[in-house]
Biopython code that builds the backbone (N, CA, C, O; Angstrom):
import numpy as np
from Bio.PDB.StructureBuilder import StructureBuilder

atoms = [
    (1, "MET", "N", (-285.327, 127.623, -70.891)),
    (1, "MET", "CA", (-284.749, 126.958, -69.729)),
    (1, "MET", "C", (-283.254, 127.256, -69.700)),
    (1, "MET", "O", (-282.603, 127.240, -70.745)),
    (2, "SER", "N", (-282.719, 127.519, -68.555)),
    (2, "SER", "CA", (-281.317, 127.868, -68.390)),
    (2, "SER", "C", (-280.456, 126.620, -68.315)),
    (2, "SER", "O", (-280.840, 125.619, -67.710)),
    (3, "ASP", "N", (-279.282, 126.694, -68.941)),
    (3, "ASP", "CA", (-278.324, 125.590, -68.884)),
    (3, "ASP", "C", (-277.245, 125.865, -67.856)),
    (3, "ASP", "O", (-276.098, 125.455, -68.040)),
    (4, "THR", "N", (-277.587, 126.543, -66.790)),
    (4, "THR", "CA", (-276.569, 126.875, -65.799)),
    (4, "THR", "C", (-276.965, 126.411, -64.416)),
    (4, "THR", "O", (-278.145, 126.336, -64.071)),
    (5, "ILE", "N", (-275.955, 126.104, -63.641)),
    (5, "ILE", "CA", (-276.121, 125.808, -62.225)),
    (5, "ILE", "C", (-275.155, 126.731, -61.514)),
    (5, "ILE", "O", (-273.953, 126.696, -61.779)),
    (6, "ASP", "N", (-275.660, 127.548, -60.624)),
    (6, "ASP", "CA", (-274.829, 128.531, -59.931)),
    (6, "ASP", "C", (-273.999, 129.344, -60.920)),
    (6, "ASP", "O", (-272.817, 129.595, -60.683)),
    (7, "SER", "N", (-274.613, 129.752, -62.021)),
    (7, "SER", "CA", (-273.987, 130.587, -63.038)),
    (7, "SER", "C", (-272.851, 129.906, -63.794)),
    (7, "SER", "O", (-272.091, 130.587, -64.482)),
    (8, "THR", "N", (-272.710, 128.592, -63.691)),
    (8, "THR", "CA", (-271.699, 127.851, -64.445)),
    (8, "THR", "C", (-272.408, 127.099, -65.557)),
    (8, "THR", "O", (-273.239, 126.233, -65.280)),
    (9, "PRO", "N", (-272.095, 127.414, -66.824)),
    (9, "PRO", "CA", (-272.752, 126.703, -67.929)),
    (9, "PRO", "C", (-272.487, 125.207, -67.851)),
    (9, "PRO", "O", (-271.379, 124.777, -67.530)),
    (10, "LEU", "N", (-273.517, 124.415, -68.149)),
    (10, "LEU", "CA", (-273.392, 122.975, -68.067)),
    (10, "LEU", "C", (-272.492, 122.400, -69.153)),
    (10, "LEU", "O", (-272.013, 121.275, -69.019)),
    (11, "ASP", "N", (-272.251, 123.159, -70.239)),
    (11, "ASP", "CA", (-271.401, 122.642, -71.298)),
    (11, "ASP", "C", (-269.912, 122.855, -71.017)),
    (11, "ASP", "O", (-269.070, 122.415, -71.800)),
    (12, "GLU", "N", (-269.582, 123.519, -69.920)),
    (12, "GLU", "CA", (-268.183, 123.670, -69.522)),
    (12, "GLU", "C", (-267.734, 122.425, -68.775)),
    (12, "GLU", "O", (-268.553, 121.697, -68.214)),
    (13, "ALA", "N", (-266.427, 122.186, -68.771)),
    (13, "ALA", "CA", (-265.878, 121.034, -68.062)),
    (13, "ALA", "C", (-266.177, 121.163, -66.572)),
    (13, "ALA", "O", (-266.051, 122.246, -66.000)),
    (14, "PRO", "N", (-266.578, 120.040, -65.935)),
    (14, "PRO", "CA", (-266.860, 120.102, -64.494)),
    (14, "PRO", "C", (-265.579, 120.279, -63.693)),
    (14, "PRO", "O", (-264.480, 120.042, -64.194)),
    (15, "ALA", "N", (-265.735, 120.697, -62.448)),
    (15, "ALA", "CA", (-264.594, 120.850, -61.543)),
    (15, "ALA", "C", (-263.894, 119.499, -61.399)),
    (15, "ALA", "O", (-264.497, 118.452, -61.631)),
    (16, "ALA", "N", (-262.630, 119.532, -61.020)),
    (16, "ALA", "CA", (-261.823, 118.312, -60.915)),
    (16, "ALA", "C", (-262.438, 117.306, -59.945)),
    (16, "ALA", "O", (-262.438, 116.107, -60.225)),
    (17, "SER", "N", (-262.961, 117.771, -58.812)),
    (17, "SER", "CA", (-263.554, 116.855, -57.832)),
    (17, "SER", "C", (-264.789, 116.166, -58.405)),
    (17, "SER", "O", (-265.012, 114.980, -58.165)),
    (18, "ILE", "N", (-265.583, 116.908, -59.155)),
    (18, "ILE", "CA", (-266.777, 116.334, -59.774)),
    (18, "ILE", "C", (-266.376, 115.346, -60.865)),
    (18, "ILE", "O", (-266.982, 114.283, -61.002)),
    (19, "GLN", "N", (-265.358, 115.699, -61.634)),
    (19, "GLN", "CA", (-264.899, 114.818, -62.710)),
    (19, "GLN", "C", (-264.386, 113.496, -62.152)),
    (19, "GLN", "O", (-264.588, 112.449, -62.768)),
    (20, "ARG", "N", (-263.718, 113.525, -60.981)),
    (20, "ARG", "CA", (-263.239, 112.281, -60.361)),
    (20, "ARG", "C", (-264.413, 111.364, -60.006)),
    (20, "ARG", "O", (-264.338, 110.151, -60.199)),
    (21, "VAL", "N", (-265.493, 111.948, -59.488)),
    (21, "VAL", "CA", (-266.673, 111.152, -59.151)),
    (21, "VAL", "C", (-267.295, 110.571, -60.419)),
    (21, "VAL", "O", (-267.658, 109.396, -60.451)),
    (22, "LEU", "N", (-267.418, 111.390, -61.461)),
    (22, "LEU", "CA", (-267.978, 110.910, -62.721)),
    (22, "LEU", "C", (-267.126, 109.802, -63.326)),
    (22, "LEU", "O", (-267.655, 108.819, -63.845)),
    (23, "ASP", "N", (-265.807, 109.962, -63.259)),
    (23, "ASP", "CA", (-264.905, 108.927, -63.776)),
    (23, "ASP", "C", (-265.044, 107.629, -62.990)),
    (23, "ASP", "O", (-265.037, 106.543, -63.571)),
    (24, "ALA", "N", (-265.171, 107.739, -61.665)),
    (24, "ALA", "CA", (-265.334, 106.545, -60.827)),
    (24, "ALA", "C", (-266.650, 105.840, -61.145)),
    (24, "ALA", "O", (-266.703, 104.611, -61.174)),
    (25, "MET", "N", (-267.695, 106.601, -61.381)),
    (25, "MET", "CA", (-268.988, 106.002, -61.730)),
    (25, "MET", "C", (-268.895, 105.275, -63.070)),
    (25, "MET", "O", (-269.436, 104.181, -63.228)),
    (26, "GLU", "N", (-268.213, 105.883, -64.022)),
    (26, "GLU", "CA", (-268.068, 105.252, -65.324)),
    (26, "GLU", "C", (-267.233, 103.979, -65.227)),
    (26, "GLU", "O", (-267.556, 102.981, -65.871)),
    (27, "ALA", "N", (-266.179, 103.998, -64.441)),
    (27, "ALA", "CA", (-265.311, 102.833, -64.279)),
    (27, "ALA", "C", (-266.007, 101.712, -63.518)),
    (27, "ALA", "O", (-265.632, 100.548, -63.662)),
    (28, "ALA", "N", (-267.005, 102.036, -62.719)),
    (28, "ALA", "CA", (-267.689, 101.042, -61.890)),
    (28, "ALA", "C", (-268.624, 100.144, -62.699)),
    (28, "ALA", "O", (-269.118, 99.143, -62.177)),
    (29, "GLU", "N", (-268.871, 100.482, -63.949)),
    (29, "GLU", "CA", (-269.770, 99.700, -64.795)),
    (29, "GLU", "C", (-271.097, 99.435, -64.085)),
    (29, "GLU", "O", (-271.464, 98.292, -63.815)),
    (30, "LEU", "N", (-271.785, 100.502, -63.800)),
    (30, "LEU", "CA", (-273.032, 100.450, -63.049)),
    (30, "LEU", "C", (-274.166, 99.849, -63.872)),
    (30, "LEU", "O", (-274.236, 100.034, -65.087)),
    (31, "THR", "N", (-275.042, 99.135, -63.198)),
    (31, "THR", "CA", (-276.265, 98.677, -63.845)),
    (31, "THR", "C", (-277.240, 99.845, -63.862)),
    (31, "THR", "O", (-277.058, 100.813, -63.124)),
    (32, "PRO", "N", (-278.265, 99.766, -64.688)),
    (32, "PRO", "CA", (-279.266, 100.843, -64.671)),
    (32, "PRO", "C", (-279.895, 101.023, -63.288)),
    (32, "PRO", "O", (-280.171, 102.150, -62.876)),
    (33, "GLU", "N", (-280.123, 99.923, -62.572)),
    (33, "GLU", "CA", (-280.700, 100.043, -61.224)),
    (33, "GLU", "C", (-279.721, 100.756, -60.288)),
    (33, "GLU", "O", (-280.137, 101.574, -59.467)),
    (34, "ASP", "N", (-278.414, 100.450, -60.407)),
    (34, "ASP", "CA", (-277.415, 101.145, -59.598)),
    (34, "ASP", "C", (-277.462, 102.647, -59.868)),
    (34, "ASP", "O", (-277.408, 103.457, -58.942)),
    (35, "ALA", "N", (-277.564, 103.004, -61.142)),
    (35, "ALA", "CA", (-277.607, 104.420, -61.516)),
    (35, "ALA", "C", (-278.834, 105.099, -60.924)),
    (35, "ALA", "O", (-278.753, 106.243, -60.476)),
    (36, "LEU", "N", (-279.972, 104.404, -60.917)),
    (36, "LEU", "CA", (-281.182, 104.969, -60.323)),
    (36, "LEU", "C", (-281.019, 105.150, -58.818)),
    (36, "LEU", "O", (-281.450, 106.160, -58.264)),
    (37, "GLN", "N", (-280.402, 104.182, -58.160)),
    (37, "GLN", "CA", (-280.190, 104.302, -56.715)),
    (37, "GLN", "C", (-279.239, 105.453, -56.404)),
    (37, "GLN", "O", (-279.446, 106.180, -55.432)),
    (38, "ILE", "N", (-278.201, 105.626, -57.217)),
    (38, "ILE", "CA", (-277.286, 106.758, -57.044)),
    (38, "ILE", "C", (-278.059, 108.063, -57.237)),
    (38, "ILE", "O", (-277.855, 109.027, -56.498)),
    (39, "SER", "N", (-278.938, 108.087, -58.224)),
    (39, "SER", "CA", (-279.755, 109.285, -58.460)),
    (39, "SER", "C", (-280.600, 109.620, -57.249)),
    (39, "SER", "O", (-280.756, 110.790, -56.900)),
    (40, "LEU", "N", (-281.149, 108.594, -56.603)),
    (40, "LEU", "CA", (-281.978, 108.820, -55.417)),
    (40, "LEU", "C", (-281.144, 109.371, -54.261)),
    (40, "LEU", "O", (-281.598, 110.253, -53.533)),
    (41, "VAL", "N", (-279.933, 108.857, -54.091)),
    (41, "VAL", "CA", (-279.038, 109.367, -53.041)),
    (41, "VAL", "C", (-278.689, 110.830, -53.322)),
    (41, "VAL", "O", (-278.704, 111.660, -52.413)),
    (42, "LEU", "N", (-278.376, 111.139, -54.574)),
    (42, "LEU", "CA", (-278.064, 112.531, -54.943)),
    (42, "LEU", "C", (-279.278, 113.430, -54.730)),
    (42, "LEU", "O", (-279.145, 114.568, -54.281)),
    (43, "LEU", "N", (-280.449, 112.918, -55.052)),
    (43, "LEU", "CA", (-281.671, 113.693, -54.838)),
    (43, "LEU", "C", (-281.875, 113.970, -53.361)),
    (43, "LEU", "O", (-282.293, 115.068, -52.996)),
    (44, "ASN", "N", (-281.588, 112.993, -52.495)),
    (44, "ASN", "CA", (-281.670, 113.214, -51.050)),
    (44, "ASN", "C", (-280.764, 114.361, -50.632)),
    (44, "ASN", "O", (-281.153, 115.203, -49.822)),
    (45, "PHE", "N", (-279.553, 114.395, -51.184)),
    (45, "PHE", "CA", (-278.599, 115.463, -50.868)),
    (45, "PHE", "C", (-279.160, 116.820, -51.299)),
    (45, "PHE", "O", (-279.118, 117.788, -50.541)),
    (46, "VAL", "N", (-279.684, 116.876, -52.519)),
    (46, "VAL", "CA", (-280.237, 118.134, -53.037)),
    (46, "VAL", "C", (-281.427, 118.579, -52.188)),
    (46, "VAL", "O", (-281.588, 119.770, -51.921)),
    (47, "GLU", "N", (-282.258, 117.631, -51.764)),
    (47, "GLU", "CA", (-283.408, 117.978, -50.927)),
    (47, "GLU", "C", (-282.961, 118.542, -49.583)),
    (47, "GLU", "O", (-283.597, 119.460, -49.065)),
    (48, "GLU", "N", (-281.890, 118.019, -49.010)),
    (48, "GLU", "CA", (-281.374, 118.555, -47.747)),
    (48, "GLU", "C", (-280.911, 119.997, -47.926)),
    (48, "GLU", "O", (-281.206, 120.855, -47.094)),
    (49, "VAL", "N", (-280.193, 120.261, -49.000)),
    (49, "VAL", "CA", (-279.742, 121.629, -49.283)),
    (49, "VAL", "C", (-280.955, 122.530, -49.499)),
    (49, "VAL", "O", (-280.977, 123.673, -49.044)),
    (50, "HIS", "N", (-281.954, 122.010, -50.191)),
    (50, "HIS", "CA", (-283.177, 122.771, -50.465)),
    (50, "HIS", "C", (-283.886, 123.140, -49.156)),
    (50, "HIS", "O", (-284.371, 124.262, -49.008)),
    (51, "LEU", "N", (-283.945, 122.206, -48.216)),
    (51, "LEU", "CA", (-284.569, 122.495, -46.917)),
    (51, "LEU", "C", (-283.752, 123.501, -46.116)),
    (51, "LEU", "O", (-284.318, 124.336, -45.410)),
    (52, "ASP", "N", (-282.425, 123.428, -46.217)),
    (52, "ASP", "CA", (-281.574, 124.426, -45.565)),
    (52, "ASP", "C", (-281.873, 125.815, -46.121)),
    (52, "ASP", "O", (-281.907, 126.796, -45.378)),
    (53, "ASN", "N", (-282.091, 125.891, -47.434)),
    (53, "ASN", "CA", (-282.422, 127.172, -48.060)),
    (53, "ASN", "C", (-283.758, 127.697, -47.538)),
    (53, "ASN", "O", (-283.926, 128.902, -47.352)),
    (54, "LEU", "N", (-284.705, 126.791, -47.303)),
    (54, "LEU", "CA", (-285.992, 127.217, -46.750)),
    (54, "LEU", "C", (-285.801, 127.790, -45.354)),
    (54, "LEU", "O", (-286.375, 128.827, -45.022)),
    (55, "GLU", "N", (-285.000, 127.123, -44.540)),
    (55, "GLU", "CA", (-284.750, 127.624, -43.188)),
    (55, "GLU", "C", (-284.139, 129.025, -43.241)),
    (55, "GLU", "O", (-284.531, 129.902, -42.472)),
    (56, "ALA", "N", (-283.189, 129.234, -44.137)),
    (56, "ALA", "CA", (-282.571, 130.550, -44.282)),
    (56, "ALA", "C", (-283.601, 131.575, -44.765)),
    (56, "ALA", "O", (-283.606, 132.724, -44.321)),
    (57, "LEU", "N", (-284.463, 131.143, -45.674)),
    (57, "LEU", "CA", (-285.502, 132.032, -46.197)),
    (57, "LEU", "C", (-286.474, 132.428, -45.092)),
    (57, "LEU", "O", (-286.892, 133.583, -45.016)),
    (58, "LEU", "N", (-286.832, 131.484, -44.244)),
    (58, "LEU", "CA", (-287.776, 131.768, -43.159)),
    (58, "LEU", "C", (-287.174, 132.642, -42.068)),
    (58, "LEU", "O", (-287.903, 133.319, -41.343)),
    (59, "GLU", "N", (-285.855, 132.631, -41.947)),
    (59, "GLU", "CA", (-285.183, 133.453, -40.935)),
    (59, "GLU", "C", (-285.118, 134.924, -41.332)),
    (59, "GLU", "O", (-284.884, 135.790, -40.488)),
    (60, "GLN", "N", (-285.327, 135.205, -42.622)),
    (60, "GLN", "CA", (-285.303, 136.584, -43.078)),
    (60, "GLN", "C", (-286.520, 137.324, -42.535)),
    (60, "GLN", "O", (-287.618, 136.772, -42.461)),
    (61, "GLU", "N", (-286.304, 138.595, -42.153)),
    (61, "GLU", "CA", (-287.417, 139.383, -41.639)),
    (61, "GLU", "C", (-288.488, 139.589, -42.693)),
    (61, "GLU", "O", (-289.678, 139.428, -42.424)),
    (62, "GLN", "N", (-288.061, 139.945, -43.887)),
    (62, "GLN", "CA", (-288.996, 140.134, -44.987)),
    (62, "GLN", "C", (-288.555, 139.237, -46.131)),
    (62, "GLN", "O", (-287.657, 139.584, -46.899)),
    (63, "ALA", "N", (-289.190, 138.090, -46.233)),
    (63, "ALA", "CA", (-288.848, 137.160, -47.300)),
    (63, "ALA", "C", (-289.355, 137.706, -48.631)),
    (63, "ALA", "O", (-290.486, 138.182, -48.730)),
    (64, "ASP", "N", (-288.520, 137.632, -49.629)),
    (64, "ASP", "CA", (-288.839, 138.082, -50.981)),
    (64, "ASP", "C", (-289.859, 137.117, -51.589)),
    (64, "ASP", "O", (-289.649, 135.904, -51.581)),
    (65, "GLY", "N", (-290.953, 137.649, -52.111)),
    (65, "GLY", "CA", (-292.000, 136.824, -52.702)),
    (65, "GLY", "C", (-291.506, 135.963, -53.852)),
    (65, "GLY", "O", (-291.938, 134.821, -54.005)),
    (66, "ILE", "N", (-290.615, 136.497, -54.651)),
    (66, "ILE", "CA", (-290.069, 135.740, -55.783)),
    (66, "ILE", "C", (-289.234, 134.571, -55.271)),
    (66, "ILE", "O", (-289.295, 133.474, -55.827)),
    (67, "SER", "N", (-288.459, 134.797, -54.223)),
    (67, "SER", "CA", (-287.644, 133.716, -53.659)),
    (67, "SER", "C", (-288.520, 132.585, -53.139)),
    (67, "SER", "O", (-288.195, 131.411, -53.316)),
    (68, "ILE", "N", (-289.615, 132.935, -52.507)),
    (68, "ILE", "CA", (-290.539, 131.920, -51.995)),
    (68, "ILE", "C", (-291.167, 131.150, -53.155)),
    (68, "ILE", "O", (-291.300, 129.928, -53.089)),
    (69, "ALA", "N", (-291.553, 131.859, -54.214)),
    (69, "ALA", "CA", (-292.151, 131.203, -55.382)),
    (69, "ALA", "C", (-291.153, 130.265, -56.051)),
    (69, "ALA", "O", (-291.511, 129.155, -56.444)),
    (70, "VAL", "N", (-289.909, 130.703, -56.181)),
    (70, "VAL", "CA", (-288.874, 129.863, -56.783)),
    (70, "VAL", "C", (-288.626, 128.634, -55.912)),
    (70, "VAL", "O", (-288.479, 127.526, -56.428)),
    (71, "TRP", "N", (-288.579, 128.828, -54.593)),
    (71, "TRP", "CA", (-288.374, 127.698, -53.688)),
    (71, "TRP", "C", (-289.516, 126.693, -53.840)),
    (71, "TRP", "O", (-289.280, 125.486, -53.891)),
    (72, "ALA", "N", (-290.738, 127.185, -53.910)),
    (72, "ALA", "CA", (-291.900, 126.299, -54.046)),
    (72, "ALA", "C", (-291.858, 125.533, -55.364)),
    (72, "ALA", "O", (-292.164, 124.341, -55.397)),
    (73, "ALA", "N", (-291.484, 126.204, -56.447)),
    (73, "ALA", "CA", (-291.380, 125.538, -57.744)),
    (73, "ALA", "C", (-290.297, 124.464, -57.708)),
    (73, "ALA", "O", (-290.494, 123.361, -58.218)),
    (74, "ASP", "N", (-289.160, 124.787, -57.107)),
    (74, "ASP", "CA", (-288.086, 123.796, -56.975)),
    (74, "ASP", "C", (-288.531, 122.619, -56.124)),
    (74, "ASP", "O", (-288.184, 121.471, -56.402)),
    (75, "SER", "N", (-289.298, 122.911, -55.091)),
    (75, "SER", "CA", (-289.809, 121.860, -54.218)),
    (75, "SER", "C", (-290.709, 120.905, -55.002)),
    (75, "SER", "O", (-290.628, 119.689, -54.830)),
    (76, "ALA", "N", (-291.552, 121.449, -55.848)),
    (76, "ALA", "CA", (-292.445, 120.622, -56.668)),
    (76, "ALA", "C", (-291.636, 119.759, -57.634)),
    (76, "ALA", "O", (-291.959, 118.591, -57.848)),
    (77, "ARG", "N", (-290.597, 120.328, -58.210)),
    (77, "ARG", "CA", (-289.738, 119.554, -59.124)),
    (77, "ARG", "C", (-289.033, 118.420, -58.395)),
    (77, "ARG", "O", (-288.959, 117.303, -58.906)),
    (78, "LEU", "N", (-288.520, 118.699, -57.214)),
    (78, "LEU", "CA", (-287.846, 117.672, -56.428)),
    (78, "LEU", "C", (-288.813, 116.549, -56.054)),
    (78, "LEU", "O", (-288.460, 115.371, -56.104)),
    (79, "LYS", "N", (-290.028, 116.927, -55.681)),
    (79, "LYS", "CA", (-291.035, 115.920, -55.326)),
    (79, "LYS", "C", (-291.342, 115.029, -56.523)),
    (79, "LYS", "O", (-291.436, 113.810, -56.382)),
    (80, "THR", "N", (-291.496, 115.625, -57.687)),
    (80, "THR", "CA", (-291.779, 114.860, -58.903)),
    (80, "THR", "C", (-290.624, 113.925, -59.241)),
    (80, "THR", "O", (-290.840, 112.774, -59.620)),
    (81, "ALA", "N", (-289.404, 114.423, -59.104)),
    (81, "ALA", "CA", (-288.231, 113.588, -59.374)),
    (81, "ALA", "C", (-288.161, 112.415, -58.405)),
    (81, "ALA", "O", (-287.877, 111.288, -58.808)),
    (82, "ARG", "N", (-288.419, 112.681, -57.126)),
    (82, "ARG", "CA", (-288.392, 111.611, -56.117)),
    (82, "ARG", "C", (-289.458, 110.567, -56.426)),
    (82, "ARG", "O", (-289.179, 109.368, -56.391)),
    (83, "GLU", "N", (-290.675, 111.010, -56.729)),
    (83, "GLU", "CA", (-291.754, 110.068, -57.025)),
    (83, "GLU", "C", (-291.414, 109.205, -58.229)),
    (83, "GLU", "O", (-291.674, 108.002, -58.227)),
    (84, "LEU", "N", (-290.834, 109.813, -59.257)),
    (84, "LEU", "CA", (-290.455, 109.068, -60.450)),
    (84, "LEU", "C", (-289.390, 108.027, -60.131)),
    (84, "LEU", "O", (-289.518, 106.866, -60.519)),
    (85, "LEU", "N", (-288.348, 108.436, -59.433)),
    (85, "LEU", "CA", (-287.286, 107.498, -59.084)),
    (85, "LEU", "C", (-287.790, 106.375, -58.188)),
    (85, "LEU", "O", (-287.450, 105.211, -58.399)),
    (86, "GLU", "N", (-288.600, 106.717, -57.190)),
    (86, "GLU", "CA", (-289.126, 105.694, -56.292)),
    (86, "GLU", "C", (-290.043, 104.728, -57.033)),
    (86, "GLU", "O", (-290.054, 103.530, -56.746)),
    (87, "GLU", "N", (-290.816, 105.251, -57.989)),
    (87, "GLU", "CA", (-291.700, 104.388, -58.758)),
    (87, "GLU", "C", (-290.896, 103.422, -59.623)),
    (87, "GLU", "O", (-291.202, 102.232, -59.683)),
    (88, "VAL", "N", (-289.878, 103.933, -60.283)),
    (88, "VAL", "CA", (-289.050, 103.082, -61.139)),
    (88, "VAL", "C", (-288.296, 102.058, -60.299)),
    (88, "VAL", "O", (-288.237, 100.883, -60.660)),
    (89, "LEU", "N", (-287.726, 102.489, -59.194)),
    (89, "LEU", "CA", (-286.990, 101.566, -58.330)),
    (89, "LEU", "C", (-287.926, 100.605, -57.618)),
    (89, "LEU", "O", (-287.534, 99.479, -57.309)),
    (90, "GLY", "N", (-289.155, 101.026, -57.352)),
    (90, "GLY", "CA", (-290.085, 100.199, -56.605)),
    (90, "GLY", "C", (-290.740, 99.107, -57.421)),
    (90, "GLY", "O", (-291.291, 98.167, -56.849)),
    (91, "ASP", "N", (-290.696, 99.200, -58.760)),
    (91, "ASP", "CA", (-291.362, 98.203, -59.592)),
    (91, "ASP", "C", (-290.880, 96.795, -59.302)),
    (91, "ASP", "O", (-291.701, 95.894, -59.135)),
    (92, "ASP", "N", (-289.580, 96.577, -59.239)),
    (92, "ASP", "CA", (-289.039, 95.250, -58.989)),
    (92, "ASP", "C", (-289.384, 94.781, -57.584)),
    (92, "ASP", "O", (-289.701, 93.609, -57.378)),
    (93, "ASP", "N", (-289.324, 95.692, -56.618)),
    (93, "ASP", "CA", (-289.621, 95.331, -55.238)),
    (93, "ASP", "C", (-291.069, 94.877, -55.089)),
    (93, "ASP", "O", (-291.342, 93.919, -54.365)),
    (94, "GLU", "N", (-292.002, 95.549, -55.763)),
    (94, "GLU", "CA", (-293.405, 95.184, -55.662)),
    (94, "GLU", "C", (-293.645, 93.797, -56.237)),
    (94, "GLU", "O", (-294.411, 93.015, -55.675)),
    (95, "GLU", "N", (-292.983, 93.481, -57.376)),
    (95, "GLU", "CA", (-293.140, 92.167, -57.971)),
    (95, "GLU", "C", (-292.598, 91.092, -57.036)),
    (95, "GLU", "O", (-293.206, 90.031, -56.889)),
    (96, "VAL", "N", (-291.464, 91.359, -56.409)),
    (96, "VAL", "CA", (-290.887, 90.400, -55.481)),
    (96, "VAL", "C", (-291.813, 90.201, -54.299)),
    (96, "VAL", "O", (-292.016, 89.067, -53.864)),
    (97, "ASP", "N", (-292.387, 91.288, -53.759)),
    (97, "ASP", "CA", (-293.295, 91.189, -52.620)),
    (97, "ASP", "C", (-294.533, 90.379, -52.982)),
    (97, "ASP", "O", (-294.984, 89.552, -52.189)),
    (98, "GLU", "N", (-295.089, 90.607, -54.177)),
    (98, "GLU", "CA", (-296.265, 89.863, -54.602)),
    (98, "GLU", "C", (-295.946, 88.383, -54.725)),
    (98, "GLU", "O", (-296.743, 87.545, -54.303)),
    (99, "ASP", "N", (-294.791, 88.044, -55.299)),
    (99, "ASP", "CA", (-294.380, 86.654, -55.441)),
    (99, "ASP", "C", (-294.206, 86.012, -54.076)),
    (99, "ASP", "O", (-294.605, 84.867, -53.865)),
    (100, "ALA", "N", (-293.605, 86.757, -53.142)),
    (100, "ALA", "CA", (-293.386, 86.218, -51.796)),
    (100, "ALA", "C", (-294.719, 85.985, -51.101)),
    (100, "ALA", "O", (-294.883, 84.992, -50.393)),
    (101, "THR", "N", (-295.667, 86.886, -51.296)),
    (101, "THR", "CA", (-296.983, 86.745, -50.678)),
    (101, "THR", "C", (-297.705, 85.532, -51.261)),
    (101, "THR", "O", (-298.324, 84.766, -50.522)),
    (102, "ASP", "N", (-297.630, 85.350, -52.588)),
    (102, "ASP", "CA", (-298.261, 84.202, -53.217)),
    (102, "ASP", "C", (-297.703, 82.905, -52.678)),
    (102, "ASP", "O", (-298.449, 81.956, -52.441)),
    (103, "GLY", "N", (-296.397, 82.854, -52.482)),
    (103, "GLY", "CA", (-295.755, 81.655, -51.969)),
    (103, "GLY", "C", (-296.190, 81.371, -50.548)),
    (103, "GLY", "O", (-296.400, 80.211, -50.191)),
    (104, "GLU", "N", (-296.328, 82.383, -49.739)),
    (104, "GLU", "CA", (-296.741, 82.215, -48.350)),
    (104, "GLU", "C", (-298.170, 81.716, -48.264)),
    (104, "GLU", "O", (-298.484, 80.867, -47.430)),
    (105, "GLU", "N", (-299.058, 82.245, -49.136)),
    (105, "GLU", "CA", (-300.445, 81.812, -49.127)),
    (105, "GLU", "C", (-300.537, 80.341, -49.512)),
    (105, "GLU", "O", (-301.334, 79.598, -48.939)),
    (106, "GLY", "N", (-299.734, 79.921, -50.471)),
    (106, "GLY", "CA", (-299.741, 78.543, -50.910)),
    (106, "GLY", "C", (-299.297, 77.614, -49.812)),
    (106, "GLY", "O", (-299.821, 76.508, -49.675)),
    (107, "ASP", "N", (-298.313, 78.063, -49.011)),
    (107, "ASP", "CA", (-297.817, 77.248, -47.898)),
    (107, "ASP", "C", (-298.894, 77.068, -46.843)),
    (107, "ASP", "O", (-299.031, 75.989, -46.268)),
    (108, "GLU", "N", (-299.665, 78.131, -46.586)),
    (108, "GLU", "CA", (-300.702, 78.058, -45.568)),
    (108, "GLU", "C", (-301.829, 77.133, -45.997)),
    (108, "GLU", "O", (-302.403, 76.422, -45.172)),
    (109, "GLN", "N", (-302.150, 77.140, -47.301)),
    (109, "GLN", "CA", (-303.244, 76.325, -47.793)),
    (109, "GLN", "C", (-302.822, 74.858, -47.922)),
    (109, "GLN", "O", (-303.651, 73.965, -47.743)),
    (110, "GLY", "N", (-301.541, 74.594, -48.231)),
    (110, "GLY", "CA", (-301.058, 73.232, -48.486)),
    (110, "GLY", "C", (-300.845, 72.529, -47.233)),
    (110, "GLY", "O", (-300.438, 71.367, -47.238)),
]
sb = StructureBuilder()
sb.init_structure("model")
sb.init_model(0)
sb.init_chain("A")
sb.init_seg("    ")
for serial, (resi, resn, name, xyz) in enumerate(atoms, 1):
    if name == "N":
        sb.init_residue(resn, " ", resi, " ")
    sb.init_atom(name, np.array(xyz, "f"), 0.0, 1.0, " ", f" {name:<3s}", serial, name[0])
structure = sb.get_structure()
């Protein structure tokens, strides 16, 4: 597995703009749920860029088979990441919904 994004090794210091965001996140003293929600927002951004890449790929007269395969693999990874984040974030919401439903049923019966 490669440790690079756009040919920049991940062990190198991030760009100044990225470091400012990371510093702000660290200073914000985020809860784990906050971090998961931020991850979901970032994933939305990555998915938008990924869809833009698909549009560019489809506009090519002769799309490279390898590029299409890589796009599809990335798409599957993004889907898995989204499902995982939504499942983790959704656990608390489902419990709250069930509790609210139980309370409503009790009110109707009482």
